[in-house]
C-alpha positions as CSV (number, residue, x, y, z in Angstrom):
1,M,-15.3,17.1,36.7
2,P,-16.3,13.5,36.3
3,H,-16.8,12.1,32.8
4,D,-18.8,9.1,31.8
5,E,-16.9,8.8,28.5
6,P,-13.2,9.4,27.9
7,T,-12.3,12.4,25.7
8,A,-10.9,11.8,22.3
9,P,-7.2,12.5,22.0
10,T,-6.4,15.6,20.1
11,D,-2.7,14.9,19.3
12,G,-3.1,12.7,16.2
13,R,-3.1,9.5,18.2
14,R,-6.8,8.9,17.3
15,D,-5.9,9.0,13.6
16,R,-3.0,6.5,14.2
17,D,-5.2,4.3,16.3
18,D,-8.0,4.4,13.6
19,R,-5.5,3.6,10.9
20,S,-4.1,0.7,13.0
21,D,-7.6,-0.7,13.5
22,R,-8.3,-0.5,9.8
23,E,-5.0,-2.2,8.9
24,A,-5.7,-5.0,11.5
25,A,-9.2,-5.5,10.1
26,R,-7.8,-5.8,6.6
27,R,-5.3,-8.4,7.8
28,D,-7.5,-10.5,10.1
29,G,-10.8,-10.2,8.2
30,R,-12.8,-8.5,11.0
31,P,-15.9,-6.7,9.7
32,L,-15.3,-3.1,8.8
33,P,-17.2,-0.4,10.6
34,D,-20.5,0.6,8.9
35,D,-19.3,4.2,8.2
36,D,-15.8,3.4,6.9
37,I,-15.9,4.1,3.1
38,R,-12.2,4.7,3.0
39,A,-11.5,1.1,4.3
40,R,-13.9,-0.3,1.7
41,V,-12.2,1.5,-1.1
42,Q,-8.9,0.1,0.2
43,Q,-10.5,-3.3,0.2
44,V,-11.6,-3.0,-3.4
45,G,-8.0,-2.3,-4.3
46,V,-6.7,-5.2,-2.2
47,R,-9.3,-7.6,-3.8
48,Q,-8.4,-6.3,-7.3
49,Q,-4.7,-7.1,-6.6
50,R,-5.6,-10.6,-5.3
51,F,-7.8,-11.3,-8.2
52,E,-5.0,-10.3,-10.7
53,R,-2.6,-12.6,-8.9
54,H,-5.2,-15.4,-9.0
55,L,-5.7,-14.8,-12.7
56,A,-2.0,-14.7,-13.4
57,R,-1.5,-18.0,-11.5
58,A,-4.4,-19.6,-13.3
59,L,-3.0,-18.6,-16.7
60,D,0.6,-19.3,-15.6
61,V,1.9,-15.8,-16.5
62,D,3.7,-13.1,-14.6
63,A,2.3,-9.6,-13.9
64,A,3.7,-8.1,-17.1
65,G,2.5,-11.0,-19.1
66,L,-1.0,-10.7,-17.6
67,E,-1.0,-7.0,-18.5
68,A,0.1,-7.7,-22.0
69,M,-2.6,-10.4,-22.4
70,D,-5.2,-8.0,-21.0
71,H,-4.3,-5.4,-23.6
72,L,-4.3,-7.9,-26.5
73,I,-7.6,-9.5,-25.4
74,T,-9.3,-6.1,-24.8
75,H,-7.9,-4.1,-27.7
76,G,-6.9,-6.8,-30.2
77,R,-3.7,-7.3,-32.0
78,S,-0.8,-4.9,-31.6
79,T,2.8,-4.4,-32.6
80,P,5.4,-5.1,-29.8
81,T,6.3,-1.4,-29.8
82,E,2.7,-0.2,-29.3
83,L,2.3,-2.8,-26.6
84,A,5.6,-1.7,-24.8
85,R,4.3,1.9,-25.0
86,R,0.9,1.0,-23.6
87,L,2.5,-1.0,-20.7
88,E,5.1,1.7,-20.2
89,I,8.1,-0.7,-20.4
90,S,11.1,-0.8,-22.8
91,T,10.9,-2.6,-26.1
92,A,13.6,-4.9,-24.8
93,A,11.6,-5.8,-21.8
94,M,8.5,-6.3,-24.0
95,T,10.5,-8.7,-26.1
96,L,11.2,-10.9,-23.0
97,V,7.5,-10.7,-22.0
98,L,6.4,-11.7,-25.5
99,N,8.9,-14.6,-25.6
100,R,7.5,-16.0,-22.4
101,L,3.9,-15.6,-23.5
102,E,4.6,-17.2,-26.9
103,S,6.5,-20.1,-25.4
104,A,3.5,-20.7,-23.1
105,G,1.2,-20.7,-26.1
106,H,-0.6,-17.5,-25.1
107,L,0.1,-15.5,-28.3
108,T,1.3,-15.6,-31.8
109,R,3.5,-13.3,-33.8
110,E,3.1,-12.6,-37.5
111,R,4.4,-10.1,-40.0
112,H,2.4,-6.9,-40.2
113,P,0.1,-7.1,-43.2
114,S,1.2,-3.7,-44.7
115,D,4.7,-3.3,-43.3
116,G,6.8,-6.5,-43.5
117,R,9.4,-5.1,-41.2
118,K,7.0,-5.0,-38.3
119,L,5.5,-7.8,-36.3
120,V,1.9,-8.1,-35.0
121,V,1.1,-9.9,-31.8
122,T,-2.3,-11.6,-31.3
123,A,-3.6,-13.3,-28.2
124,A,-4.2,-17.0,-28.7
125,E,-7.9,-17.9,-28.9
126,R,-7.5,-20.7,-26.3
127,S,-5.9,-18.2,-23.8
128,S,-8.5,-15.5,-24.5
129,D,-11.3,-18.0,-23.9
130,R,-9.6,-19.2,-20.6
131,A,-9.1,-15.6,-19.4
132,Y,-12.7,-14.8,-20.2
133,D,-14.0,-17.8,-18.4
134,L,-12.0,-16.7,-15.3
135,V,-13.1,-13.1,-15.4
136,L,-16.8,-13.7,-16.4
137,P,-18.0,-14.4,-12.8
138,L,-16.6,-11.0,-11.7
139,I,-18.1,-9.2,-14.7
140,E,-21.5,-10.8,-14.1
141,G,-21.4,-10.1,-10.4
142,I,-20.6,-6.4,-11.0
143,E,-23.4,-6.2,-13.6
144,D,-25.8,-7.7,-11.1
145,V,-24.9,-5.2,-8.4
146,V,-25.3,-2.3,-10.8
147,A,-28.6,-3.7,-12.1
148,D,-29.9,-3.8,-8.5
149,M,-29.3,-0.1,-8.0
150,D,-32.0,2.5,-8.4
151,D,-31.3,5.7,-10.4
152,N,-30.3,7.7,-7.3
153,E,-27.9,5.0,-6.1
154,R,-26.3,4.8,-9.5
155,A,-25.9,8.6,-9.7
156,T,-24.3,8.7,-6.2
157,V,-21.9,5.8,-6.9
158,Q,-21.0,7.1,-10.3
159,A,-20.2,10.6,-8.9
160,F,-18.1,9.1,-6.1
161,L,-16.2,6.9,-8.5
162,D,-15.6,9.8,-10.9
163,R,-14.2,11.8,-8.1
164,L,-12.0,8.9,-7.0
165,I,-10.7,8.5,-10.5
166,G,-9.9,12.2,-10.5
167,I,-7.9,11.9,-7.3
168,Y,-5.8,9.0,-8.7
169,D,-5.2,11.0,-11.9
170,D,-4.2,14.1,-9.9
171,A,-1.9,12.1,-7.8
172,M,0.0,11.0,-10.9
173,D,0.4,14.4,-12.4
């Protein structure tokens, strides 16, 4: 029987070819297919990682230092032990991170106001302001995208993201 179109492989080769095409598009910047949500989610993750590396370079910190600064800027001052727990690293490793950040002028350490045996770490205002200036265009851009959505679009995106967050949470259980 003559065919005008080739039949799709049924042995898994199609999935491998599809994955290979997506990986190539990610590397070489080709436009993604209109119906490829999976690749777009992957690209959001890739862009997030690139932005974090950009931010770390701009602030002259390593990844652990950036994460510690993010916590201090977002949540306010903290003890080194609380920070180590939050970042899921040892207190010894946290000490090294804090030493580097303090040497670079990104934070200060002071005695805890009610327990003189403890230290409290605070992000330096200059570093907080610089980080905020670097992140602000991203925040504003996301806010603009959300503001442009109608109620149905917001509900759909929110439901999708909630399910995606659940998948990540389940994968770490």
